LOZADO-471796 format. One line per field, with one value per residue: residue number from 1; residue in three letters; z, x, y of N, C-alpha, C, O in turn. Coordinates in pm, whole numbers, always signed. Layout:
<nunus>
num = NUM:... .
residuo = ALA:... .
n_z = Z:... .
n_x = X:... .
n_y = Y:... .
ca_z = Z:... .
ca_x = X:... .
ca_y = Y:... .
c_z = Z:... .
c_x = X:... .
c_y = Y:... .
o_z = Z:... .
o_x = X:... .
o_y = Y:... .
</nunus>
This chain:
<nunus>
num = 1:2:3:4:5:6:7:8:9:10:11:12:13:14:15:16:17:18:19:20:21:22:23:24:25:26:27:28:29:30:31:32:33:34:35:36:37:38:39:40:41:42:43:44:45:46:47:48:49:50:51:52:53:54:55:56:57:58:59:60:61:62:63:64:65:66:67:68:69:70:71:72:73:74:75:76:77:78:79:80:81:82:83:84 .
residuo = MET:PRO:VAL:THR:VAL:ILE:GLY:ARG:GLY:VAL:SER:ALA:LEU:LYS:LYS:PHE:ILE:GLU:GLU:CYS:THR:GLU:ALA:GLY:GLY:SER:PRO:THR:PHE:VAL:ALA:LYS:TYR:GLY:VAL:GLN:GLU:PHE:THR:ASP:ARG:VAL:ILE:ALA:ARG:CYS:TYR:GLY:ALA:SER:ASP:LYS:VAL:PRO:GLY:GLY:PHE:ILE:VAL:ASP:LEU:PRO:ALA:ASP:VAL:VAL:GLU:LYS:ILE:ALA:LYS:ARG:SER:ILE:ASP:ALA:LYS:TRP:LEU:LEU:GLU:GLU:LEU:LYS .
n_z = -15070:-14942:-14858:-14825:-14609:-14714:-14675:-14526:-14575:-14775:-14792:-14807:-15053:-15240:-15194:-15288:-15548:-15636:-15561:-15708:-15975:-15967:-15954:-16214:-16274:-16344:-16179:-16052:-15958:-15816:-15726:-15652:-15616:-15780:-15723:-15496:-15415:-15298:-15041:-14881:-14941:-15169:-15404:-15450:-15749:-15869:-16174:-16370:-16201:-15976:-15823:-15699:-15570:-15373:-15391:-15276:-15017:-14983:-14724:-14531:-14679:-14814:-14908:-15145:-15291:-15352:-15482:-15711:-15822:-15883:-16099:-16300:-16526:-16465:-16458:-16255:-16261:-16294:-16059:-15888:-15935:-15902:-15631:-15522 .
n_x = -6648:-6466:-6591:-6520:-6718:-6813:-6985:-7300:-7643:-7868:-7773:-7486:-7487:-7538:-7320:-7124:-7166:-7143:-6871:-6735:-6812:-6697:-6431:-6394:-6480:-6703:-6983:-7103:-7332:-7417:-7667:-7652:-7463:-7314:-7526:-7641:-7866:-7918:-8075:-8067:-7837:-7556:-7306:-7061:-6891:-6636:-6570:-6289:-6185:-6121:-5881:-5894:-6139:-6231:-6422:-6695:-6918:-7216:-7429:-7735:-7951:-8267:-8499:-8661:-8491:-8269:-8394:-8462:-8211:-8124:-8315:-8247:-8005:-7649:-7524:-7524:-7590:-7840:-7956:-7895:-8023:-8284:-8278:-8268 .
n_y = +5185:+5446:+5760:+6119:+6335:+6641:+6847:+6975:+6960:+7173:+7431:+7374:+7238:+7441:+7606:+7467:+7432:+7693:+7767:+7576:+7641:+7919:+7850:+7775:+7515:+7245:+7169:+6844:+6603:+6294:+6070:+5815:+5525:+5250:+5003:+5105:+5339:+5667:+5858:+6059:+6202:+6318:+6244:+6480:+6637:+6802:+6865:+6961:+7133:+6998:+6985:+7221:+7259:+7028:+6710:+6500:+6338:+6522:+6556:+6506:+6590:+6709:+6466:+6515:+6676:+6528:+6318:+6495:+6535:+6296:+6226:+6414:+6562:+6520:+6749:+7015:+7290:+7392:+7328:+7513:+7742:+7678:+7616:+7863 .
ca_z = -15110:-14837:-14933:-14716:-14599:-14732:-14616:-14485:-14607:-14889:-14810:-14849:-15202:-15301:-15164:-15359:-15685:-15643:-15554:-15825:-16087:-15966:-15999:-16342:-16284:-16380:-16073:-16086:-15842:-15832:-15611:-15656:-15652:-15812:-15698:-15382:-15414:-15172:-15007:-14794:-14967:-15305:-15410:-15545:-15797:-15952:-16295:-16444:-16093:-15850:-15757:-15623:-15504:-15373:-15395:-15147:-14987:-14917:-14650:-14453:-14776:-14814:-15012:-15281:-15366:-15416:-15615:-15821:-15878:-15952:-16233:-16397:-16578:-16351:-16461:-16167:-16262:-16297:-15958:-15786:-15970:-15834:-15487:-15473 .
ca_x = -6569:-6473:-6605:-6532:-6828:-6775:-7104:-7444:-7759:-7900:-7660:-7369:-7493:-7527:-7194:-7039:-7200:-7093:-6730:-6687:-6829:-6600:-6298:-6385:-6516:-6842:-7031:-7186:-7389:-7484:-7739:-7641:-7333:-7340:-7667:-7696:-7944:-7898:-8206:-8042:-7705:-7520:-7165:-7044:-6769:-6597:-6490:-6216:-6137:-6103:-5772:-5924:-6276:-6245:-6549:-6725:-7067:-7300:-7528:-7846:-8038:-8397:-8528:-8715:-8376:-8196:-8464:-8446:-8063:-8140:-8383:-8189:-7864:-7566:-7465:-7596:-7598:-7993:-8009:-7870:-8142:-8399:-8290:-8283 .
ca_y = +5290:+5557:+5905:+6215:+6419:+6775:+6939:+6923:+7049:+7254:+7539:+7330:+7198:+7568:+7663:+7373:+7475:+7837:+7748:+7491:+7743:+8023:+7797:+7724:+7372:+7186:+7084:+6756:+6524:+6187:+6008:+5665:+5451:+5111:+4969:+5171:+5467:+5747:+5923:+6181:+6243:+6295:+6263:+6606:+6639:+6937:+6837:+7050:+7220:+6907:+7042:+7339:+7221:+6883:+6642:+6399:+6346:+6637:+6473:+6558:+6660:+6657:+6367:+6535:+6733:+6412:+6253:+6573:+6505:+6148:+6243:+6531:+6564:+6526:+6874:+7078:+7425:+7426:+7308:+7644:+7826:+7607:+7626:+8011 .
c_z = -15010:-14904:-14815:-14717:-14599:-14701:-14584:-14508:-14743:-14898:-14854:-14995:-15272:-15288:-15269:-15525:-15714:-15645:-15664:-15958:-16099:-15992:-16135:-16360:-16337:-16260:-16108:-15963:-15885:-15709:-15600:-15692:-15654:-15801:-15582:-15421:-15294:-15155:-14924:-14831:-15112:-15300:-15504:-15604:-15861:-16065:-16350:-16326:-15965:-15758:-15647:-15524:-15493:-15355:-15271:-15139:-14956:-14865:-14604:-14564:-14775:-14928:-15157:-15358:-15416:-15512:-15742:-15902:-15957:-16090:-16332:-16440:-16468:-16356:-16363:-16169:-16253:-16145:-15854:-15822:-15906:-15689:-15422:-15399 .
c_x = -6567:-6478:-6620:-6666:-6778:-6882:-7222:-7539:-7760:-7798:-7529:-7340:-7471:-7391:-7105:-7046:-7127:-6936:-6678:-6697:-6722:-6460:-6277:-6414:-6666:-6903:-7120:-7220:-7436:-7557:-7747:-7496:-7347:-7499:-7726:-7736:-7961:-8041:-8180:-7901:-7670:-7371:-7142:-6910:-6757:-6519:-6430:-6140:-6122:-5998:-5798:-6051:-6277:-6395:-6559:-6878:-7100:-7431:-7640:-7933:-8174:-8427:-8564:-8593:-8297:-8248:-8479:-8323:-8069:-8200:-8331:-8062:-7785:-7506:-7557:-7608:-7758:-8031:-7988:-7973:-8270:-8412:-8288:-8415 .
c_y = +5422:+5683:+5992:+6304:+6581:+6884:+6876:+7007:+7116:+7384:+7508:+7274:+7329:+7631:+7586:+7426:+7607:+7828:+7664:+7568:+7843:+7971:+7746:+7579:+7371:+7097:+6974:+6675:+6386:+6113:+5866:+5620:+5305:+5091:+5047:+5320:+5551:+5830:+6066:+6253:+6226:+6286:+6375:+6593:+6772:+6898:+6956:+7140:+7146:+6935:+7162:+7330:+7076:+6836:+6560:+6422:+6482:+6561:+6570:+6645:+6625:+6554:+6409:+6625:+6612:+6332:+6354:+6549:+6377:+6148:+6324:+6489:+6557:+6659:+6961:+7236:+7479:+7404:+7442:+7738:+7784:+7627:+7759:+8045 .
o_z = -15005:-14989:-14723:-14824:-14505:-14705:-14603:-14469:-14816:-15005:-14922:-15050:-15362:-15376:-15331:-15600:-15814:-15736:-15708:-16042:-16204:-16047:-16174:-16462:-16366:-16246:-16189:-15868:-15994:-15601:-15546:-15781:-15556:-15865:-15569:-15454:-15195:-15254:-14912:-14763:-15181:-15197:-15618:-15536:-15900:-16052:-16380:-16357:-15858:-15636:-15543:-15415:-15584:-15310:-15185:-15214:-14903:-14938:-14632:-14535:-14737:-15038:-15260:-15480:-15535:-15605:-15855:-16024:-16072:-16184:-16448:-16395:-16362:-16261:-16400:-16065:-16212:-16104:-15757:-15735:-15862:-15630:-15301:-15357 .
o_x = -6666:-6396:-6699:-6713:-6719:-6853:-7250:-7531:-7661:-7753:-7461:-7230:-7387:-7354:-7018:-6951:-7055:-6878:-6566:-6607:-6661:-6378:-6176:-6371:-6732:-6878:-7211:-7141:-7493:-7498:-7840:-7428:-7384:-7580:-7848:-7653:-8017:-8107:-8260:-7857:-7730:-7312:-7189:-6817:-6852:-6397:-6502:-6044:-6111:-6009:-5737:-6056:-6318:-6480:-6473:-6949:-7016:-7519:-7640:-7978:-8204:-8372:-8517:-8602:-8263:-8185:-8502:-8324:-8028:-8151:-8368:-8012:-7839:-7434:-7674:-7638:-7789:-8134:-8060:-8012:-8351:-8517:-8302:-8434 .
o_y = +5494:+5720:+5969:+6340:+6634:+7003:+6758:+7124:+7113:+7425:+7584:+7263:+7331:+7708:+7648:+7453:+7620:+7887:+7692:+7562:+7861:+8044:+7688:+7524:+7470:+6977:+6996:+6677:+6375:+6102:+5806:+5670:+5240:+5158:+5055:+5406:+5505:+5861:+6158:+6347:+6143:+6320:+6376:+6549:+6840:+6897:+7051:+7210:+7206:+6917:+7186:+7388:+7004:+6913:+6547:+6490:+6555:+6516:+6690:+6756:+6512:+6569:+6361:+6641:+6611:+6282:+6311:+6542:+6360:+6085:+6308:+6386:+6587:+6690:+6974:+7294:+7591:+7458:+7462:+7816:+7866:+7649:+7776:+8159 .
</nunus>
C-alpha cells in the first residue's frame, strides 16, 4: 500500500492535529498496518475533513511517541496536550 509522506518529526504531528481540528475534523493515528507495526512512523488521518487535510505517513518520530499512539485510543487530541 503506497502512502504519501506528509511530514517529519513531532512538529509535523502537532501541526497535523491542529490543522485537522481547525478544519472540523477528528485527527487519528495508527502505528500499525495489517501485521506490520511501525516504530518510527504513524499513518495520520483526518476524519470528517480529509478533503481539506489529506492524510499519510508522518515519519521520523521517536519510538516512545509511536508506542504511546499504539497503546492509546486512535483519537489523538490527547496527544497534542502531551507533546506541549
